[in-house]
PDBQT receptor file of N, H, CA, C and O in Angstrom, charges set to zero:
ATOM      1  N   MET A   1     144.896  44.668  31.531  1.00  0.00    +0.000 N 
ATOM      2  CA  MET A   1     143.668  44.019  31.114  1.00  0.00    +0.000 C 
ATOM      3  C   MET A   1     142.511  45.001  31.197  1.00  0.00    +0.000 C 
ATOM      4  O   MET A   1     142.437  45.860  32.076  1.00  0.00    +0.000 OA
ATOM      5  N   ASN A   2     141.659  44.837  30.285  1.00  0.00    +0.000 N 
ATOM      6  H   ASN A   2     141.719  44.139  29.571  1.00  0.00    +0.000 HD
ATOM      7  CA  ASN A   2     140.486  45.681  30.235  1.00  0.00    +0.000 C 
ATOM      8  C   ASN A   2     139.432  45.166  31.209  1.00  0.00    +0.000 C 
ATOM      9  O   ASN A   2     139.338  43.965  31.461  1.00  0.00    +0.000 OA
ATOM     10  N   LYS A   3     138.662  46.066  31.738  1.00  0.00    +0.000 N 
ATOM     11  H   LYS A   3     138.739  47.042  31.533  1.00  0.00    +0.000 HD
ATOM     12  CA  LYS A   3     137.621  45.699  32.699  1.00  0.00    +0.000 C 
ATOM     13  C   LYS A   3     136.569  44.791  32.069  1.00  0.00    +0.000 C 
ATOM     14  O   LYS A   3     135.998  43.939  32.750  1.00  0.00    +0.000 OA
ATOM     15  N   LEU A   4     136.314  44.965  30.797  1.00  0.00    +0.000 N 
ATOM     16  H   LEU A   4     136.778  45.658  30.244  1.00  0.00    +0.000 HD
ATOM     17  CA  LEU A   4     135.289  44.172  30.118  1.00  0.00    +0.000 C 
ATOM     18  C   LEU A   4     135.746  42.741  29.837  1.00  0.00    +0.000 C 
ATOM     19  O   LEU A   4     134.925  41.888  29.501  1.00  0.00    +0.000 OA
ATOM     20  N   THR A   5     137.025  42.473  29.968  1.00  0.00    +0.000 N 
ATOM     21  H   THR A   5     137.692  43.166  30.241  1.00  0.00    +0.000 HD
ATOM     22  CA  THR A   5     137.529  41.124  29.705  1.00  0.00    +0.000 C 
ATOM     23  C   THR A   5     136.900  40.112  30.653  1.00  0.00    +0.000 C 
ATOM     24  O   THR A   5     136.558  39.007  30.232  1.00  0.00    +0.000 OA
ATOM     25  N   TYR A   6     136.742  40.467  31.914  1.00  0.00    +0.000 N 
ATOM     26  H   TYR A   6     137.020  41.365  32.255  1.00  0.00    +0.000 HD
ATOM     27  CA  TYR A   6     136.150  39.541  32.877  1.00  0.00    +0.000 C 
ATOM     28  C   TYR A   6     134.659  39.359  32.633  1.00  0.00    +0.000 C 
ATOM     29  O   TYR A   6     134.119  38.276  32.859  1.00  0.00    +0.000 OA
ATOM     30  N   VAL A   7     134.004  40.393  32.181  1.00  0.00    +0.000 N 
ATOM     31  H   VAL A   7     134.443  41.273  31.997  1.00  0.00    +0.000 HD
ATOM     32  CA  VAL A   7     132.569  40.289  31.906  1.00  0.00    +0.000 C 
ATOM     33  C   VAL A   7     132.338  39.418  30.682  1.00  0.00    +0.000 C 
ATOM     34  O   VAL A   7     131.344  38.696  30.612  1.00  0.00    +0.000 OA
ATOM     35  N   GLN A   8     133.234  39.480  29.735  1.00  0.00    +0.000 N 
ATOM     36  H   GLN A   8     134.042  40.067  29.792  1.00  0.00    +0.000 HD
ATOM     37  CA  GLN A   8     133.083  38.699  28.509  1.00  0.00    +0.000 C 
ATOM     38  C   GLN A   8     133.528  37.248  28.687  1.00  0.00    +0.000 C 
ATOM     39  O   GLN A   8     133.286  36.422  27.807  1.00  0.00    +0.000 OA
ATOM     40  N   ASN A   9     134.163  36.929  29.791  1.00  0.00    +0.000 N 
ATOM     41  H   ASN A   9     134.360  37.600  30.506  1.00  0.00    +0.000 HD
ATOM     42  CA  ASN A   9     134.640  35.578  30.028  1.00  0.00    +0.000 C 
ATOM     43  C   ASN A   9     133.985  35.021  31.295  1.00  0.00    +0.000 C 
ATOM     44  O   ASN A   9     134.575  35.078  32.374  1.00  0.00    +0.000 OA
ATOM     45  N   PRO A  10     132.769  34.482  31.169  1.00  0.00    +0.000 N 
ATOM     46  CA  PRO A  10     132.075  33.976  32.362  1.00  0.00    +0.000 C 
ATOM     47  C   PRO A  10     132.742  32.748  32.979  1.00  0.00    +0.000 C 
ATOM     48  O   PRO A  10     132.522  32.464  34.156  1.00  0.00    +0.000 OA
ATOM     49  N   LYS A  11     133.544  32.020  32.217  1.00  0.00    +0.000 N 
ATOM     50  H   LYS A  11     133.721  32.251  31.261  1.00  0.00    +0.000 HD
ATOM     51  CA  LYS A  11     134.237  30.860  32.790  1.00  0.00    +0.000 C 
ATOM     52  C   LYS A  11     135.215  31.295  33.871  1.00  0.00    +0.000 C 
ATOM     53  O   LYS A  11     135.361  30.616  34.887  1.00  0.00    +0.000 OA
ATOM     54  N   MET A  12     135.885  32.421  33.658  1.00  0.00    +0.000 N 
ATOM     55  H   MET A  12     135.766  32.973  32.832  1.00  0.00    +0.000 HD
ATOM     56  CA  MET A  12     136.837  32.927  34.644  1.00  0.00    +0.000 C 
ATOM     57  C   MET A  12     136.111  33.312  35.926  1.00  0.00    +0.000 C 
ATOM     58  O   MET A  12     136.617  33.061  37.020  1.00  0.00    +0.000 OA
ATOM     59  N   ILE A  13     134.954  33.906  35.808  1.00  0.00    +0.000 N 
ATOM     60  H   ILE A  13     134.543  34.110  34.920  1.00  0.00    +0.000 HD
ATOM     61  CA  ILE A  13     134.167  34.285  36.980  1.00  0.00    +0.000 C 
ATOM     62  C   ILE A  13     133.745  33.039  37.752  1.00  0.00    +0.000 C 
ATOM     63  O   ILE A  13     133.818  33.015  38.981  1.00  0.00    +0.000 OA
ATOM     64  N   LEU A  14     133.308  32.014  37.043  1.00  0.00    +0.000 N 
ATOM     65  H   LEU A  14     133.249  32.033  36.045  1.00  0.00    +0.000 HD
ATOM     66  CA  LEU A  14     132.904  30.768  37.699  1.00  0.00    +0.000 C 
ATOM     67  C   LEU A  14     134.085  30.084  38.390  1.00  0.00    +0.000 C 
ATOM     68  O   LEU A  14     133.934  29.532  39.480  1.00  0.00    +0.000 OA
ATOM     69  N   ILE A  15     135.243  30.121  37.766  1.00  0.00    +0.000 N 
ATOM     70  H   ILE A  15     135.366  30.570  36.881  1.00  0.00    +0.000 HD
ATOM     71  CA  ILE A  15     136.429  29.522  38.379  1.00  0.00    +0.000 C 
ATOM     72  C   ILE A  15     136.805  30.262  39.658  1.00  0.00    +0.000 C 
ATOM     73  O   ILE A  15     137.134  29.632  40.663  1.00  0.00    +0.000 OA
ATOM     74  N   LEU A  16     136.759  31.587  39.630  1.00  0.00    +0.000 N 
ATOM     75  H   LEU A  16     136.491  32.099  38.813  1.00  0.00    +0.000 HD
ATOM     76  CA  LEU A  16     137.080  32.368  40.823  1.00  0.00    +0.000 C 
ATOM     77  C   LEU A  16     136.063  32.147  41.934  1.00  0.00    +0.000 C 
ATOM     78  O   LEU A  16     136.433  32.051  43.104  1.00  0.00    +0.000 OA
ATOM     79  N   LEU A  17     134.789  32.065  41.578  1.00  0.00    +0.000 N 
ATOM     80  H   LEU A  17     134.488  32.143  40.627  1.00  0.00    +0.000 HD
ATOM     81  CA  LEU A  17     133.755  31.789  42.584  1.00  0.00    +0.000 C 
ATOM     82  C   LEU A  17     133.930  30.400  43.186  1.00  0.00    +0.000 C 
ATOM     83  O   LEU A  17     133.774  30.220  44.394  1.00  0.00    +0.000 OA
ATOM     84  N   PHE A  18     134.250  29.426  42.354  1.00  0.00    +0.000 N 
ATOM     85  H   PHE A  18     134.376  29.572  41.373  1.00  0.00    +0.000 HD
ATOM     86  CA  PHE A  18     134.474  28.071  42.845  1.00  0.00    +0.000 C 
ATOM     87  C   PHE A  18     135.674  28.026  43.784  1.00  0.00    +0.000 C 
ATOM     88  O   PHE A  18     135.618  27.390  44.836  1.00  0.00    +0.000 OA
ATOM     89  N   ALA A  19     136.761  28.702  43.407  1.00  0.00    +0.000 N 
ATOM     90  H   ALA A  19     136.806  29.219  42.553  1.00  0.00    +0.000 HD
ATOM     91  CA  ALA A  19     137.958  28.715  44.248  1.00  0.00    +0.000 C 
ATOM     92  C   ALA A  19     137.674  29.382  45.593  1.00  0.00    +0.000 C 
ATOM     93  O   ALA A  19     138.136  28.903  46.628  1.00  0.00    +0.000 OA
ATOM     94  N   GLY A  20     136.927  30.471  45.587  1.00  0.00    +0.000 N 
ATOM     95  H   GLY A  20     136.552  30.860  44.746  1.00  0.00    +0.000 HD
ATOM     96  CA  GLY A  20     136.580  31.136  46.841  1.00  0.00    +0.000 C 
ATOM     97  C   GLY A  20     135.725  30.255  47.729  1.00  0.00    +0.000 C 
ATOM     98  O   GLY A  20     135.932  30.202  48.942  1.00  0.00    +0.000 OA
ATOM     99  N   ASN A  21     134.773  29.568  47.138  1.00  0.00    +0.000 N 
ATOM    100  H   ASN A  21     134.605  29.611  46.153  1.00  0.00    +0.000 HD
ATOM    101  CA  ASN A  21     133.916  28.662  47.899  1.00  0.00    +0.000 C 
ATOM    102  C   ASN A  21     134.715  27.478  48.441  1.00  0.00    +0.000 C 
ATOM    103  O   ASN A  21     134.470  27.022  49.558  1.00  0.00    +0.000 OA
ATOM    104  N   LEU A  22     135.662  26.984  47.659  1.00  0.00    +0.000 N 
ATOM    105  H   LEU A  22     135.861  27.354  46.751  1.00  0.00    +0.000 HD
ATOM    106  CA  LEU A  22     136.498  25.873  48.094  1.00  0.00    +0.000 C 
ATOM    107  C   LEU A  22     137.359  26.270  49.293  1.00  0.00    +0.000 C 
ATOM    108  O   LEU A  22     137.457  25.518  50.263  1.00  0.00    +0.000 OA
ATOM    109  N   PHE A  23     137.978  27.442  49.232  1.00  0.00    +0.000 N 
ATOM    110  H   PHE A  23     137.899  28.053  48.444  1.00  0.00    +0.000 HD
ATOM    111  CA  PHE A  23     138.799  27.909  50.350  1.00  0.00    +0.000 C 
ATOM    112  C   PHE A  23     137.960  28.143  51.598  1.00  0.00    +0.000 C 
ATOM    113  O   PHE A  23     138.409  27.869  52.712  1.00  0.00    +0.000 OA
ATOM    114  N   SER A  24     136.750  28.648  51.417  1.00  0.00    +0.000 N 
ATOM    115  H   SER A  24     136.386  28.871  50.513  1.00  0.00    +0.000 HD
ATOM    116  CA  SER A  24     135.875  28.880  52.564  1.00  0.00    +0.000 C 
ATOM    117  C   SER A  24     135.475  27.558  53.219  1.00  0.00    +0.000 C 
ATOM    118  O   SER A  24     135.469  27.453  54.445  1.00  0.00    +0.000 OA
ATOM    119  N   ALA A  25     135.144  26.563  52.419  1.00  0.00    +0.000 N 
ATOM    120  H   ALA A  25     135.148  26.649  51.423  1.00  0.00    +0.000 HD
ATOM    121  CA  ALA A  25     134.761  25.257  52.956  1.00  0.00    +0.000 C 
ATOM    122  C   ALA A  25     135.946  24.578  53.647  1.00  0.00    +0.000 C 
ATOM    123  O   ALA A  25     135.783  23.961  54.699  1.00  0.00    +0.000 OA
ATOM    124  N   MET A  26     137.132  24.692  53.056  1.00  0.00    +0.000 N 
ATOM    125  H   MET A  26     137.265  25.194  52.201  1.00  0.00    +0.000 HD
ATOM    126  CA  MET A  26     138.316  24.101  53.680  1.00  0.00    +0.000 C 
ATOM    127  C   MET A  26     138.628  24.774  55.009  1.00  0.00    +0.000 C 
ATOM    128  O   MET A  26     139.034  24.113  55.964  1.00  0.00    +0.000 OA
ATOM    129  N   ASP A  27     138.438  26.081  55.070  1.00  0.00    +0.000 N 
ATOM    130  H   ASP A  27     138.108  26.618  54.294  1.00  0.00    +0.000 HD
ATOM    131  CA  ASP A  27     138.702  26.814  56.298  1.00  0.00    +0.000 C 
ATOM    132  C   ASP A  27     137.765  26.355  57.414  1.00  0.00    +0.000 C 
ATOM    133  O   ASP A  27     138.194  26.163  58.551  1.00  0.00    +0.000 OA
ATOM    134  N   ARG A  28     136.495  26.182  57.085  1.00  0.00    +0.000 N 
ATOM    135  H   ARG A  28     136.147  26.339  56.161  1.00  0.00    +0.000 HD
ATOM    136  CA  ARG A  28     135.528  25.710  58.088  1.00  0.00    +0.000 C 
ATOM    137  C   ARG A  28     135.803  24.270  58.500  1.00  0.00    +0.000 C 
ATOM    138  O   ARG A  28     135.536  23.893  59.641  1.00  0.00    +0.000 OA
ATOM    139  N   PHE A  29     136.331  23.468  57.593  1.00  0.00    +0.000 N 
ATOM    140  H   PHE A  29     136.548  23.774  56.666  1.00  0.00    +0.000 HD
ATOM    141  CA  PHE A  29     136.641  22.074  57.900  1.00  0.00    +0.000 C 
ATOM    142  C   PHE A  29     137.870  21.977  58.804  1.00  0.00    +0.000 C 
ATOM    143  O   PHE A  29     137.876  21.192  59.752  1.00  0.00    +0.000 OA
ATOM    144  N   VAL A  30     138.896  22.756  58.525  1.00  0.00    +0.000 N 
ATOM    145  H   VAL A  30     138.891  23.394  57.754  1.00  0.00    +0.000 HD
ATOM    146  CA  VAL A  30     140.160  22.668  59.244  1.00  0.00    +0.000 C 
ATOM    147  C   VAL A  30     140.048  23.236  60.660  1.00  0.00    +0.000 C 
ATOM    148  O   VAL A  30     140.743  22.760  61.558  1.00  0.00    +0.000 OA
ATOM    149  N   ILE A  31     139.198  24.236  60.885  1.00  0.00    +0.000 N 
ATOM    150  H   ILE A  31     138.634  24.622  60.155  1.00  0.00    +0.000 HD
ATOM    151  CA  ILE A  31     139.098  24.835  62.221  1.00  0.00    +0.000 C 
ATOM    152  C   ILE A  31     138.592  23.813  63.238  1.00  0.00    +0.000 C 
ATOM    153  O   ILE A  31     138.917  23.911  64.421  1.00  0.00    +0.000 OA
ATOM    154  N   ASN A  32     137.809  22.845  62.798  1.00  0.00    +0.000 N 
ATOM    155  H   ASN A  32     137.545  22.765  61.837  1.00  0.00    +0.000 HD
ATOM    156  CA  ASN A  32     137.306  21.831  63.729  1.00  0.00    +0.000 C 
ATOM    157  C   ASN A  32     138.437  20.969  64.296  1.00  0.00    +0.000 C 
ATOM    158  O   ASN A  32     138.345  20.499  65.430  1.00  0.00    +0.000 OA
ATOM    159  N   TYR A  33     139.485  20.760  63.529  1.00  0.00    +0.000 N 
ATOM    160  H   TYR A  33     139.559  21.141  62.607  1.00  0.00    +0.000 HD
ATOM    161  CA  TYR A  33     140.635  20.011  64.019  1.00  0.00    +0.000 C 
ATOM    162  C   TYR A  33     141.638  20.926  64.704  1.00  0.00    +0.000 C 
ATOM    163  O   TYR A  33     142.306  20.516  65.653  1.00  0.00    +0.000 OA
ATOM    164  N   GLY A  34     141.746  22.137  64.240  1.00  0.00    +0.000 N 
ATOM    165  H   GLY A  34     141.203  22.470  63.469  1.00  0.00    +0.000 HD
ATOM    166  CA  GLY A  34     142.706  23.070  64.797  1.00  0.00    +0.000 C 
ATOM    167  C   GLY A  34     142.309  23.619  66.154  1.00  0.00    +0.000 C 
ATOM    168  O   GLY A  34     143.174  23.989  66.948  1.00  0.00    +0.000 OA
ATOM    169  N   ILE A  35     141.011  23.677  66.434  1.00  0.00    +0.000 N 
ATOM    170  H   ILE A  35     140.308  23.376  65.789  1.00  0.00    +0.000 HD
ATOM    171  CA  ILE A  35     140.550  24.278  67.692  1.00  0.00    +0.000 C 
ATOM    172  C   ILE A  35     141.023  23.467  68.900  1.00  0.00    +0.000 C 
ATOM    173  O   ILE A  35     141.190  24.024  69.985  1.00  0.00    +0.000 OA
ATOM    174  N   VAL A  36     141.239  22.179  68.730  1.00  0.00    +0.000 N 
ATOM    175  H   VAL A  36     141.104  21.726  67.849  1.00  0.00    +0.000 HD
ATOM    176  CA  VAL A  36     141.730  21.346  69.831  1.00  0.00    +0.000 C 
ATOM    177  C   VAL A  36     143.119  21.819  70.252  1.00  0.00    +0.000 C 
ATOM    178  O   VAL A  36     143.385  21.999  71.440  1.00  0.00    +0.000 OA
ATOM    179  N   HIS A  37     143.990  22.016  69.288  1.00  0.00    +0.000 N 
ATOM    180  H   HIS A  37     143.774  21.869  68.323  1.00  0.00    +0.000 HD
ATOM    181  CA  HIS A  37     145.355  22.461  69.587  1.00  0.00    +0.000 C 
ATOM    182  C   HIS A  37     145.375  23.914  70.058  1.00  0.00    +0.000 C 
ATOM    183  O   HIS A  37     146.169  24.281  70.925  1.00  0.00    +0.000 OA
ATOM    184  N   ILE A  38     144.512  24.725  69.494  1.00  0.00    +0.000 N 
ATOM    185  H   ILE A  38     143.867  24.427  68.790  1.00  0.00    +0.000 HD
ATOM    186  CA  ILE A  38     144.444  26.132  69.908  1.00  0.00    +0.000 C 
ATOM    187  C   ILE A  38     144.003  26.237  71.364  1.00  0.00    +0.000 C 
ATOM    188  O   ILE A  38     144.592  26.983  72.146  1.00  0.00    +0.000 OA
ATOM    189  N   SER A  39     142.974  25.493  71.718  1.00  0.00    +0.000 N 
ATOM    190  H   SER A  39     142.496  24.887  71.083  1.00  0.00    +0.000 HD
ATOM    191  CA  SER A  39     142.487  25.568  73.099  1.00  0.00    +0.000 C 
ATOM    192  C   SER A  39     143.494  24.977  74.088  1.00  0.00    +0.000 C 
ATOM    193  O   SER A  39     143.587  25.441  75.225  1.00  0.00    +0.000 OA
ATOM    194  N   ASP A  40     144.250  23.957  73.665  1.00  0.00    +0.000 N 
ATOM    195  H   ASP A  40     144.175  23.580  72.742  1.00  0.00    +0.000 HD
ATOM    196  CA  ASP A  40     145.305  23.408  74.536  1.00  0.00    +0.000 C 
ATOM    197  C   ASP A  40     146.440  24.408  74.731  1.00  0.00    +0.000 C 
ATOM    198  O   ASP A  40     146.917  24.604  75.848  1.00  0.00    +0.000 OA
ATOM    199  N   ASP A  41     146.864  25.030  73.652  1.00  0.00    +0.000 N 
ATOM    200  H   ASP A  41     146.476  24.871  72.744  1.00  0.00    +0.000 HD
ATOM    201  CA  ASP A  41     147.982  25.987  73.731  1.00  0.00    +0.000 C 
ATOM    202  C   ASP A  41     147.623  27.213  74.553  1.00  0.00    +0.000 C 
ATOM    203  O   ASP A  41     148.447  27.715  75.317  1.00  0.00    +0.000 OA
ATOM    204  N   LEU A  42     146.400  27.696  74.400  1.00  0.00    +0.000 N 
ATOM    205  H   LEU A  42     145.730  27.288  73.779  1.00  0.00    +0.000 HD
ATOM    206  CA  LEU A  42     145.988  28.906  75.115  1.00  0.00    +0.000 C 
ATOM    207  C   LEU A  42     145.288  28.615  76.438  1.00  0.00    +0.000 C 
ATOM    208  O   LEU A  42     144.871  29.538  77.138  1.00  0.00    +0.000 OA
ATOM    209  N   GLN A  43     145.159  27.329  76.783  1.00  0.00    +0.000 N 
ATOM    210  H   GLN A  43     145.498  26.580  76.215  1.00  0.00    +0.000 HD
ATOM    211  CA  GLN A  43     144.507  26.886  78.019  1.00  0.00    +0.000 C 
ATOM    212  C   GLN A  43     143.108  27.501  78.165  1.00  0.00    +0.000 C 
ATOM    213  O   GLN A  43     142.786  28.121  79.178  1.00  0.00    +0.000 OA
ATOM    214  N   LEU A  44     142.295  27.310  77.131  1.00  0.00    +0.000 N 
ATOM    215  H   LEU A  44     142.556  26.806  76.308  1.00  0.00    +0.000 HD
ATOM    216  CA  LEU A  44     140.940  27.858  77.122  1.00  0.00    +0.000 C 
ATOM    217  C   LEU A  44     139.959  26.864  77.727  1.00  0.00    +0.000 C 
ATOM    218  O   LEU A  44     140.137  25.651  77.624  1.00  0.00    +0.000 OA
ATOM    219  N   SER A  45     138.937  27.391  78.350  1.00  0.00    +0.000 N 
ATOM    220  H   SER A  45     138.792  28.376  78.434  1.00  0.00    +0.000 HD
ATOM    221  CA  SER A  45     137.882  26.526  78.879  1.00  0.00    +0.000 C 
ATOM    222  C   SER A  45     136.956  26.113  77.734  1.00  0.00    +0.000 C 
ATOM    223  O   SER A  45     137.070  26.612  76.614  1.00  0.00    +0.000 OA
ATOM    224  N   ALA A  46     136.046  25.200  78.033  1.00  0.00    +0.000 N 
ATOM    225  H   ALA A  46     135.953  24.795  78.942  1.00  0.00    +0.000 HD
ATOM    226  CA  ALA A  46     135.110  24.728  77.014  1.00  0.00    +0.000 C 
ATOM    227  C   ALA A  46     134.198  25.852  76.530  1.00  0.00    +0.000 C 
ATOM    228  O   ALA A  46     133.860  25.917  75.349  1.00  0.00    +0.000 OA
ATOM    229  N   SER A  47     133.799  26.739  77.447  1.00  0.00    +0.000 N 
ATOM    230  H   SER A  47     134.073  26.687  78.407  1.00  0.00    +0.000 HD
ATOM    231  CA  SER A  47     132.930  27.841  77.033  1.00  0.00    +0.000 C 
ATOM    232  C   SER A  47     133.677  28.840  76.149  1.00  0.00    +0.000 C 
ATOM    233  O   SER A  47     133.099  29.393  75.214  1.00  0.00    +0.000 OA
ATOM    234  N   SER A  48     134.949  29.070  76.440  1.00  0.00    +0.000 N 
ATOM    235  H   SER A  48     135.418  28.621  77.200  1.00  0.00    +0.000 HD
ATOM    236  CA  SER A  48     135.740  29.971  75.595  1.00  0.00    +0.000 C 
ATOM    237  C   SER A  48     135.966  29.365  74.213  1.00  0.00    +0.000 C 
ATOM    238  O   SER A  48     135.921  30.067  73.203  1.00  0.00    +0.000 OA
ATOM    239  N   THR A  49     136.207  28.076  74.179  1.00  0.00    +0.000 N 
ATOM    240  H   THR A  49     136.244  27.505  75.000  1.00  0.00    +0.000 HD
ATOM    241  CA  THR A  49     136.369  27.390  72.898  1.00  0.00    +0.000 C 
ATOM    242  C   THR A  49     135.084  27.460  72.087  1.00  0.00    +0.000 C 
ATOM    243  O   THR A  49     135.117  27.699  70.879  1.00  0.00    +0.000 OA
ATOM    244  N   GLY A  50     133.960  27.255  72.747  1.00  0.00    +0.000 N 
ATOM    245  H   GLY A  50     133.933  27.061  73.728  1.00  0.00    +0.000 HD
ATOM    246  CA  GLY A  50     132.668  27.371  72.062  1.00  0.00    +0.000 C 
ATOM    247  C   GLY A  50     132.403  28.760  71.559  1.00  0.00    +0.000 C 
ATOM    248  O   GLY A  50     131.809  28.932  70.494  1.00  0.00    +0.000 OA
ATOM    249  N   MET A  51     132.835  29.768  72.309  1.00  0.00    +0.000 N 
ATOM    250  H   MET A  51     133.317  29.629  73.174  1.00  0.00    +0.000 HD
ATOM    251  CA  MET A  51     132.676  31.143  71.876  1.00  0.00    +0.000 C 
ATOM    252  C   MET A  51     133.507  31.423  70.623  1.00  0.00    +0.000 C 
ATOM    253  O   MET A  51     133.044  32.098  69.704  1.00  0.00    +0.000 OA
ATOM    254  N   ILE A  52     134.721  30.906  70.593  1.00  0.00    +0.000 N 
ATOM    255  H   ILE A  52     135.097  30.358  71.339  1.00  0.00    +0.000 HD
ATOM    256  CA  ILE A  52     135.586  31.088  69.412  1.00  0.00    +0.000 C 
ATOM    257  C   ILE A  52     134.947  30.440  68.186  1.00  0.00    +0.000 C 
ATOM    258  O   ILE A  52     134.920  31.035  67.109  1.00  0.00    +0.000 OA
ATOM    259  N   LEU A  53     134.438  29.233  68.350  1.00  0.00    +0.000 N 
ATOM    260  H   LEU A  53     134.460  28.749  69.225  1.00  0.00    +0.000 HD
ATOM    261  CA  LEU A  53     133.797  28.559  67.224  1.00  0.00    +0.000 C 
ATOM    262  C   LEU A  53     132.529  29.277  66.782  1.00  0.00    +0.000 C 
ATOM    263  O   LEU A  53     132.239  29.339  65.587  1.00  0.00    +0.000 OA
ATOM    264  N   SER A  54     131.777  29.815  67.723  1.00  0.00    +0.000 N 
ATOM    265  H   SER A  54     132.013  29.765  68.693  1.00  0.00    +0.000 HD
ATOM    266  CA  SER A  54     130.564  30.557  67.369  1.00  0.00    +0.000 C 
ATOM    267  C   SER A  54     130.893  31.814  66.576  1.00  0.00    +0.000 C 
ATOM    268  O   SER A  54     130.225  32.136  65.593  1.00  0.00    +0.000 OA
ATOM    269  N   VAL A  55     131.921  32.513  67.012  1.00  0.00    +0.000 N 
ATOM    270  H   VAL A  55     132.463  32.252  67.811  1.00  0.00    +0.000 HD
ATOM    271  CA  VAL A  55     132.326  33.729  66.298  1.00  0.00    +0.000 C 
ATOM    272  C   VAL A  55     132.875  33.373  64.928  1.00  0.00    +0.000 C 
ATOM    273  O   VAL A  55     132.634  34.090  63.957  1.00  0.00    +0.000 OA
ATOM    274  N   PHE A  56     133.604  32.283  64.842  1.00  0.00    +0.000 N 
ATOM    275  H   PHE A  56     133.800  31.701  65.631  1.00  0.00    +0.000 HD
ATOM    276  CA  PHE A  56     134.207  31.874  63.576  1.00  0.00    +0.000 C 
ATOM    277  C   PHE A  56     133.154  31.527  62.540  1.00  0.00    +0.000 C 
ATOM    278  O   PHE A  56     133.258  31.935  61.383  1.00  0.00    +0.000 OA
ATOM    279  N   PHE A  57     132.137  30.775  62.950  1.00  0.00    +0.000 N 
ATOM    280  H   PHE A  57     132.052  30.444  63.890  1.00  0.00    +0.000 HD
ATOM    281  CA  PHE A  57     131.111  30.366  62.003  1.00  0.00    +0.000 C 
ATOM    282  C   PHE A  57     130.083  31.447  61.840  1.00  0.00    +0.000 C 
ATOM    283  O   PHE A  57     129.132  31.284  61.076  1.00  0.00    +0.000 OA
TER     284      PHE A  57
């Protein structure tokens, strides 16, 4: 594919941007449920769990 193909097709750029934003939002949504199991498995304190969430966001 030619490099100019993506520049000439703005719909493809919008679709890729939307997909990236969707994956990012899903990742932030899922970590809120996953952190409970992560902290249980690793026996983390509340402050350590908060630190992980702070670094993640």
